[in-house]
C-alpha positions as CSV (number, residue, x, y, z in Angstrom):
1,X,78.6,216.7,180.3
2,X,75.4,218.6,180.2
3,X,74.4,219.8,176.8
4,X,71.3,222.0,176.4
5,X,68.7,223.1,178.9
6,X,65.6,221.1,180.1
7,X,62.5,223.2,181.1
8,X,59.8,221.8,183.4
9,X,56.3,223.3,182.9
10,X,53.9,221.9,185.5
11,X,50.7,223.3,183.9
12,X,51.6,222.0,180.4
13,X,52.3,218.5,181.8
14,X,48.9,218.3,183.4
15,X,47.2,219.4,180.2
16,X,48.9,216.7,178.1
17,X,48.3,214.0,180.7
18,X,46.1,211.0,179.6
19,X,42.4,211.4,180.3
20,X,41.6,209.7,183.6
21,X,39.1,206.8,183.7
22,X,35.4,207.5,184.2
23,X,33.2,205.8,186.8
24,X,29.4,205.5,187.3
25,X,28.5,206.0,190.9
26,X,24.8,205.5,191.0
27,X,21.8,204.5,188.9
28,X,18.5,205.7,190.2
29,X,15.1,204.6,189.0
30,X,12.3,206.8,190.2
31,X,14.6,207.9,193.0
32,X,15.5,204.4,194.1
33,X,19.0,202.9,193.6
34,X,19.5,200.0,191.2
35,X,22.3,197.4,191.3
36,X,23.8,198.2,188.0
37,X,26.7,195.7,188.3
38,X,24.6,192.7,187.4
39,X,24.6,191.4,183.8
40,X,20.9,191.9,183.1
41,X,18.9,194.9,184.2
42,X,15.2,194.9,183.4
43,X,12.9,197.7,184.4
44,X,9.1,197.8,184.2
45,X,7.4,199.9,181.5
46,X,5.9,202.1,184.3
47,X,9.2,203.8,185.2
48,X,9.2,207.5,184.9
49,X,12.7,208.9,185.7
50,X,16.2,207.5,185.3
51,X,19.2,209.3,186.8
52,X,22.9,208.3,186.2
53,X,25.6,209.8,188.5
54,X,29.3,209.6,187.5
55,X,32.8,211.1,188.2
56,X,36.3,211.0,187.1
57,X,39.6,211.3,189.2
58,X,42.2,213.7,188.0
59,X,45.2,215.7,189.3
60,X,43.8,218.8,187.5
61,X,41.4,221.1,189.2
62,X,37.9,219.8,189.0
63,X,36.6,222.7,186.9
64,X,38.8,221.7,184.0
65,X,36.9,218.3,183.6
66,X,34.0,218.0,181.2
67,X,31.7,215.1,180.4
68,X,29.8,213.9,177.4
69,X,27.0,211.3,177.5
70,X,24.9,209.3,175.1
71,X,21.9,206.9,175.5
72,X,21.9,204.4,172.7
73,X,18.5,203.8,171.1
74,X,17.5,207.3,172.4
75,X,20.2,209.8,171.3
76,X,21.8,209.7,167.9
77,X,24.9,211.8,168.9
78,X,27.0,212.4,172.0
79,X,26.0,215.4,174.1
80,X,27.9,218.6,174.1
81,X,30.7,218.8,176.8
82,X,29.1,219.5,180.2
83,X,30.3,220.0,183.8
84,X,27.3,218.2,185.4
85,X,28.1,214.8,186.9
86,X,24.7,213.4,186.3
87,X,22.3,212.7,183.4
88,X,18.5,212.3,183.6
89,X,15.9,210.7,181.3
90,X,12.2,210.5,181.7
91,X,9.4,208.3,180.2
92,X,11.5,206.1,178.0
93,X,9.7,203.7,175.7
94,X,10.1,200.0,176.1
95,X,13.2,198.7,174.5
96,X,17.0,198.0,174.9
97,X,19.2,200.9,176.0
98,X,22.9,201.5,176.8
99,X,24.0,204.6,178.8
100,X,27.6,205.8,177.9
101,X,29.6,208.6,179.5
102,X,33.2,209.9,178.8
103,X,35.4,212.4,180.5
104,X,37.1,215.3,178.6
105,X,40.1,217.3,179.8
106,X,40.4,219.6,176.8
107,X,39.0,219.6,173.3
108,X,40.1,216.5,171.5
109,X,41.3,214.8,174.6
110,X,38.4,212.3,175.6
111,X,38.3,209.0,177.4
112,X,39.2,206.1,175.2
113,X,36.7,203.8,177.0
114,X,33.4,205.1,178.2
115,X,31.6,203.9,181.3
116,X,28.4,202.0,180.4
117,X,25.2,200.5,181.8
118,X,23.0,198.3,179.7
119,X,19.4,198.0,180.7
120,X,16.0,197.0,179.2
121,X,12.6,198.5,179.8
122,X,10.2,195.6,179.5
123,X,7.1,196.3,177.4
124,X,3.7,195.8,178.9
125,X,2.1,192.4,178.6
126,X,-0.1,193.3,175.8
127,X,2.8,194.4,173.6
128,X,4.6,191.0,173.8
129,X,4.5,189.0,170.6
130,X,3.4,185.9,172.3
131,X,0.6,187.8,174.1
132,X,-0.6,189.3,170.8
133,X,-0.4,185.8,169.2
134,X,-2.4,184.3,172.1
135,X,-5.0,187.0,172.0
136,X,-5.3,186.5,168.2
137,X,-5.6,182.8,168.6
138,X,-8.2,183.1,171.3
139,X,-10.1,185.8,169.4
140,X,-10.1,183.7,166.2
141,X,-11.2,180.7,168.2
142,X,-14.0,182.7,169.9
143,X,-15.2,184.2,166.6
144,X,-15.1,180.8,165.0
145,X,-17.0,179.3,167.8
146,X,-19.7,182.0,167.6
147,X,-19.9,181.7,163.8
148,X,-20.2,177.9,164.1
149,X,-22.8,178.2,166.8
150,X,-24.7,180.7,164.7
151,X,-24.5,178.5,161.6
152,X,-25.7,175.5,163.6
153,X,-28.5,177.5,165.0
154,X,-29.5,178.8,161.6
155,X,-29.4,175.2,160.3
156,X,-31.7,174.0,163.1
157,X,-34.0,176.9,162.4
158,X,-33.9,176.1,158.7
159,X,-34.7,172.5,159.4
160,X,-37.6,173.5,161.6
161,X,-38.8,175.9,159.0
162,X,-38.5,173.3,156.3
163,X,-40.4,170.8,158.4
164,X,-43.1,173.4,159.1
165,X,-43.3,174.3,155.4
166,X,-43.5,170.6,154.5
167,X,-46.3,170.1,157.0
168,X,-48.1,173.2,155.8
169,X,-47.6,172.1,152.2
170,X,-49.1,168.7,152.9
171,X,-52.0,170.5,154.6
172,X,-52.5,172.7,151.6
173,X,-52.3,169.8,149.2
174,X,-54.9,168.0,151.3
175,X,-57.1,171.2,151.2
176,X,-56.6,171.5,147.5
177,X,-57.7,167.9,147.0
178,X,-60.7,168.6,149.2
179,X,-61.4,171.8,147.2
180,X,-61.1,170.0,143.9
181,X,-63.3,167.2,145.1
182,X,-65.8,169.8,146.2
183,X,-65.6,171.6,142.8
184,X,-66.3,168.3,141.1
185,X,-69.3,167.7,143.4
186,X,-70.6,171.2,142.9
187,X,-70.1,170.9,139.2
188,X,-72.1,167.7,138.8
189,X,-74.7,168.7,141.4
190,X,-75.4,172.0,139.8
191,X,-75.1,171.0,136.1
192,X,-77.7,168.3,136.4
193,X,-80.6,170.5,137.6
194,X,-79.5,173.3,135.4
195,X,-79.6,170.8,132.5
196,X,-83.1,169.8,133.5
197,X,-84.1,173.5,133.6
198,X,-82.8,174.0,130.0
199,X,-84.6,170.8,128.9
200,X,-87.9,172.0,130.4
201,X,-87.4,175.4,128.8
202,X,-86.9,173.8,125.4
203,X,-90.0,171.6,125.8
204,X,-92.0,174.7,126.8
205,X,-90.7,176.6,123.9
206,X,-91.6,173.8,121.5
207,X,-95.1,173.6,123.1
208,X,-95.6,177.3,122.8
209,X,-94.5,177.3,119.2
210,X,-96.8,174.5,118.3
211,X,-99.8,176.1,120.1
212,X,-98.8,179.4,118.7
213,X,-98.7,181.0,122.1
214,X,-97.1,184.4,121.7
215,X,-94.9,186.2,124.2
216,X,-93.5,183.2,126.0
217,X,-90.7,182.3,123.6
218,X,-88.5,185.3,124.5
219,X,-88.8,184.4,128.2
220,X,-88.0,180.8,127.6
221,X,-85.0,181.8,125.5
222,X,-83.8,184.0,128.3
223,X,-84.0,181.1,130.7
224,X,-82.0,178.8,128.4
225,X,-79.4,181.6,127.7
226,X,-78.8,182.3,131.4
227,X,-78.8,178.6,132.4
228,X,-76.1,178.0,129.7
229,X,-74.1,180.9,131.2
230,X,-74.2,179.2,134.6
231,X,-73.0,175.9,133.0
232,X,-70.1,177.7,131.3
233,X,-69.3,179.5,134.6
234,X,-69.2,176.2,136.5
235,X,-67.0,174.6,133.9
236,X,-64.6,177.5,134.1
237,X,-64.5,177.3,137.9
238,X,-63.7,173.6,137.6
239,X,-60.9,174.2,135.1
240,X,-59.5,177.0,137.3
241,X,-59.4,174.7,140.3
242,X,-57.5,172.0,138.3
243,X,-55.2,174.2,136.2
244,X,-52.8,175.0,139.0
245,X,-52.0,171.3,139.8
246,X,-48.5,170.2,139.2
247,X,-48.2,168.9,135.7
248,X,-47.7,165.1,135.7
249,X,-48.6,164.0,132.2
250,X,-45.9,165.3,129.9
251,X,-45.9,163.9,126.4
252,X,-44.1,164.8,123.1
253,X,-46.8,167.0,121.5
254,X,-46.8,168.6,118.0
255,X,-48.0,172.1,118.6
256,X,-48.9,172.5,114.9
257,X,-51.6,169.9,115.3
258,X,-53.1,171.6,118.3
259,X,-53.3,175.0,116.6
260,X,-54.6,173.7,113.3
261,X,-57.4,171.8,115.2
262,X,-58.4,175.0,116.9
263,X,-58.4,176.8,113.5
264,X,-60.6,174.1,112.0
265,X,-63.1,174.4,114.9
266,X,-63.3,178.2,114.5
267,X,-63.8,177.8,110.7
268,X,-66.7,175.4,111.3
269,X,-68.4,177.3,114.2
270,X,-67.8,180.9,113.1
271,X,-67.7,180.5,109.3
272,X,-64.2,182.0,109.0
273,X,-61.7,181.5,106.2
274,X,-58.5,179.6,106.8
275,X,-56.4,182.7,106.3
276,X,-57.8,184.3,109.4
277,X,-55.2,182.3,111.4
278,X,-51.5,182.2,110.2
279,X,-49.4,179.5,111.7
280,X,-45.6,179.5,111.7
281,X,-43.6,176.3,111.9
282,X,-44.3,175.2,115.5
283,X,-42.2,172.6,117.4
284,X,-42.8,169.2,119.0
285,X,-42.2,169.7,122.8
286,X,-42.9,168.0,126.1
287,X,-46.1,169.4,127.5
288,X,-49.5,168.4,128.9
289,X,-51.3,168.4,125.5
290,X,-54.8,168.9,126.9
291,X,-53.7,171.9,129.0
292,X,-51.7,173.6,126.2
293,X,-54.8,173.1,124.0
294,X,-56.8,175.2,126.5
295,X,-54.1,177.9,126.4
296,X,-54.2,178.4,122.6
297,X,-57.9,178.0,122.5
298,X,-58.4,180.8,125.1
299,X,-55.9,183.2,123.5
300,X,-57.3,182.7,120.0
301,X,-60.9,183.0,121.3
302,X,-60.0,186.3,123.0
303,X,-58.5,187.5,119.7
304,X,-61.8,186.7,118.0
305,X,-63.9,188.3,120.7
306,X,-62.0,191.5,120.7
307,X,-61.6,191.8,116.9
308,X,-61.9,195.0,115.0
309,X,-65.1,194.5,113.0
310,X,-64.2,197.2,110.5
311,X,-61.3,195.1,109.0
312,X,-60.7,191.4,108.3
313,X,-59.5,189.4,111.4
314,X,-55.9,188.4,111.3
315,X,-54.3,186.2,114.0
316,X,-50.7,184.9,113.9
317,X,-49.2,182.1,116.0
318,X,-45.4,182.1,116.0
319,X,-42.5,180.5,117.9
320,X,-39.0,181.2,119.0
321,X,-36.5,179.2,121.1
322,X,-35.2,181.2,124.1
323,X,-32.4,179.2,125.8
324,X,-34.1,176.7,128.1
325,X,-37.6,177.8,127.1
326,X,-40.0,177.7,124.2
327,X,-41.6,181.0,123.5
328,X,-44.9,181.3,121.7
329,X,-46.6,184.5,120.5
330,X,-50.3,185.0,119.6
331,X,-50.7,188.3,117.7
332,X,-53.9,189.9,116.5
333,X,-55.1,193.1,114.8
334,X,-58.0,193.6,117.1
335,X,-59.1,196.6,119.1
336,X,-56.2,196.3,121.6
337,X,-56.1,196.8,125.3
338,X,-55.9,200.1,127.2
339,X,-52.7,200.7,129.1
340,X,-54.5,200.9,132.4
341,X,-56.2,197.6,131.8
342,X,-53.2,195.5,130.9
343,X,-52.4,194.6,134.6
344,X,-56.0,193.6,135.3
345,X,-56.6,191.0,132.5
346,X,-55.0,188.1,134.4
347,X,-57.1,188.7,137.5
348,X,-59.9,186.2,138.0
349,X,-63.4,187.4,137.0
350,X,-62.2,190.5,135.1
351,X,-63.8,191.2,131.7
352,X,-63.1,194.2,129.5
353,X,-66.3,196.1,128.9
354,X,-65.2,197.7,125.6
355,X,-67.3,195.2,123.6
356,X,-70.3,193.1,124.3
357,X,-68.9,189.6,124.8
358,X,-69.9,186.5,126.7
359,X,-67.7,184.8,129.2
360,X,-66.9,184.5,132.9
361,X,-63.6,186.4,133.0
362,X,-61.7,183.3,134.2
363,X,-60.1,182.4,130.9
364,X,-56.8,184.3,131.1
365,X,-56.4,183.4,134.7
366,X,-56.7,179.7,133.7
367,X,-54.1,180.3,131.0
368,X,-51.7,181.9,133.4
369,X,-52.0,179.0,135.9
370,X,-51.4,176.4,133.1
371,X,-48.3,178.3,131.8
372,X,-46.9,178.7,135.3
373,X,-47.5,174.9,135.9
374,X,-45.1,174.4,133.0
375,X,-42.4,176.5,134.7
376,X,-43.2,179.4,132.3
377,X,-44.6,182.9,132.4
378,X,-47.0,184.9,130.3
379,X,-47.2,188.6,129.5
380,X,-48.9,190.9,127.0
381,X,-48.0,193.9,124.8
382,X,-50.8,196.0,123.2
383,X,-51.5,199.2,121.5
384,X,-55.1,200.4,121.9
385,X,-56.8,200.4,118.5
386,X,-54.0,198.5,116.8
387,X,-53.8,195.0,118.2
388,X,-52.5,192.8,121.0
389,X,-49.7,190.2,121.3
390,X,-49.6,187.6,124.0
391,X,-46.3,186.0,124.8
392,X,-45.8,182.9,126.9
393,X,-43.0,180.5,127.6
394,X,-42.9,176.8,128.4
395,X,-39.9,175.1,130.1
396,X,-38.0,172.9,127.6
397,X,-38.4,169.6,129.5
398,X,-36.2,166.7,128.3
399,X,-37.8,163.9,126.5
400,X,-37.8,160.5,128.4
């Protein structure tokens, strides 16, 4: 028994039908077909154009089918429904990709399983990690080799330079020994005849005095005075040639004794009172005593030569420890040194002409060389018309 009515609507049946499967027909790489059925598809990084052709079978008219595509690692979302049965991509970067395509019969009715092709665009050789690592290792090795070669070359050059300097130093030492020997020879060879000249001048002066010969004494006195200047000059040259030698004889020396002895000599020769030279508490240090005696004698003698004759002479010798050095100061209230002359006073043969003094101009040069031979330095501070202070340092050598 038939109950009710059944209605058959052909158009509605087609619309509600299941979305047909989707097929990929062709995969073209730069217009050349590629076998996309194999498991692993690798393409060179030089590819330019990729084309995917696909279709779907359906009982509906073809114009009712639409397609949506997506390229993983290139597109974030699926494309809008489209009627074209191909998709094209150009100049993809190296990497892993998966092309997907689905068929659509009407909105919301889409293929459950898309058709896919997985492929990989191989990066260029220089972008592979192992190639980068290899280049890095080779570069580091090359740079290391260059640096090592350069260091060895510099070491060889340094050794050659050291050897050349050593040979040159030996030559200079030999020349210095010859020069010192020559200075001694000149000193003795010149001092003896000059001494004879002085002696003859003295005899002639005594003879003229006894015979009451007038007018000759002043000439004989001039001969003796200038001959003595030559002797002093020779002595200073000899000291200058010896003062730069490396100090070898270092002994514990009480500096108080040295300065007090110099004060005593000045009091006896110049008729000075003891208070002209104030002496602080000075240390016992390792020095060449004879050389340091010359330093203080020169500095105190200069303070006396360049004294201000309008006021009592006052000289002070003081001391201060400065780290690894002993620092001494010789201060006076003399006429001072002009600013433009300060840099000249340690040059050999230079004498300040502000007062009439005797000397060869080598004294401070000798002092400088002796101080430097003790690994020290010397400098001066002065105010013209108010006084001068000489500072010098001596390395604090350890006692044996």
